[in-house]
C-alpha positions in Angstrom: 131.5 83.8 162.3 127.9 82.7 161.5 126.8 86.0 160.2 129.6 86.0 157.5 128.5 82.2 156.6 124.9 83.4 156.6 126.0 86.2 154.2 127.9 84.0 151.9 125.0 81.7 151.6 122.6 84.5 150.8 125.0 85.7 147.9 125.3 82.1 146.6 121.5 81.6 146.7 121.1 85.0 145.0 123.8 84.0 142.3 122.1 80.8 141.7 118.7 82.5 141.2 120.2 85.1 138.7 121.9 82.3 136.8 118.4 80.7 136.5 116.8 83.7 135.3 119.4 84.2 132.7 119.0 80.6 131.4 115.2 81.2 131.3 115.5 84.4 129.4 118.1 83.0 126.9 116.0 79.8 126.3 112.8 82.0 125.7 114.6 84.2 123.3 116.1 81.3 121.4 112.4 79.5 121.1 111.1 82.9 120.0 114.0 83.3 117.4 113.2 79.8 116.0 109.5 80.5 115.8 110.4 83.7 113.9 112.5 81.9 111.5 109.7 79.3 111.0 107.2 82.2 110.2 109.5 84.2 108.2 111.7 82.0 106.1 114.8 83.3 104.4 114.2 84.5 100.9 117.1 83.8 98.7 117.6 86.3 95.7 119.8 85.7 92.8 122.3 88.3 92.0 120.7 89.4 88.8 117.5 90.1 90.3 119.2 92.0 93.3 121.3 94.1 90.9 118.5 94.8 88.7 116.3 96.2 91.7 119.4 98.1 92.8 120.0 99.7 89.4 116.1 100.5 89.2 116.1 102.2 92.5 119.2 104.3 91.7 117.6 105.3 88.5 114.3 106.3 90.1 116.4 108.3 92.8 118.4 110.1 90.2 115.3 110.8 88.2 113.6 112.3 91.1 116.8 114.4 91.9 116.8 115.6 88.3 113.1 116.7 88.6 113.6 118.6 91.6 116.5 120.9 90.0 115.6 124.2 88.8 115.7 124.8 85.1 119.4 126.3 85.0 120.3 123.2 87.0 118.9 121.0 84.6 120.5 122.9 81.7 124.0 122.5 83.4 123.5 118.8 84.3 122.5 118.2 80.8 125.5 119.9 79.2 127.8 118.3 81.7 126.2 114.8 80.8 126.7 115.5 77.1 130.2 116.7 77.8 131.0 113.6 79.8 129.4 111.1 77.3 131.6 112.7 74.4 134.6 112.5 76.5 133.9 108.8 77.3 133.2 108.1 73.5 136.4 109.9 72.6 138.3 107.8 75.2 137.0 104.5 73.8 137.7 105.4 70.2 141.4 106.4 71.2 141.8 103.1 72.9 140.4 101.2 69.9 142.8 103.2 67.6 145.7 102.4 69.9 145.0 98.7 69.8 144.7 98.6 66.1 147.9 100.4 65.8 149.7 97.9 68.0 148.1 95.1 66.1 149.1 96.3 62.6 152.6 97.0 64.0 152.9 93.5 65.6 151.9 91.9 62.3 154.4 93.9 60.5 157.2 93.2 62.8 156.2 89.5 62.7 156.5 89.3 58.7 159.7 91.4 59.0 161.2 89.0 61.6 160.4 85.9 59.5 161.5 87.3 56.1 164.7 89.0 57.3 166.0 86.9 60.3 164.5 83.3 60.1 165.0 83.1 56.3 168.8 83.7 56.5 
């Protein structure tokens, strides 16, 4: 029976020692984190600067990729880019012409409604 109490006491003592080690390790980690924050303050970037740097980095990466292509690859990419550019321009022009058509029809229907229905 005494041996069992002695074993429980050893476990309790060992558990208390481990808890103390954890507390010390945690407190020293927190103090080192605080000193790191003091030495290296957080620098806040505005969104315009952030996006400008991201776009610049992306363009440099794309330019390096293009330079690494072989000559036939550059020709294919160039032709594809021109085709894509004209396709986008065509789409925008179709959108503008559709909006103008809808606007003209709206104005015509408005005047027709005013002259034929409201004036009766």
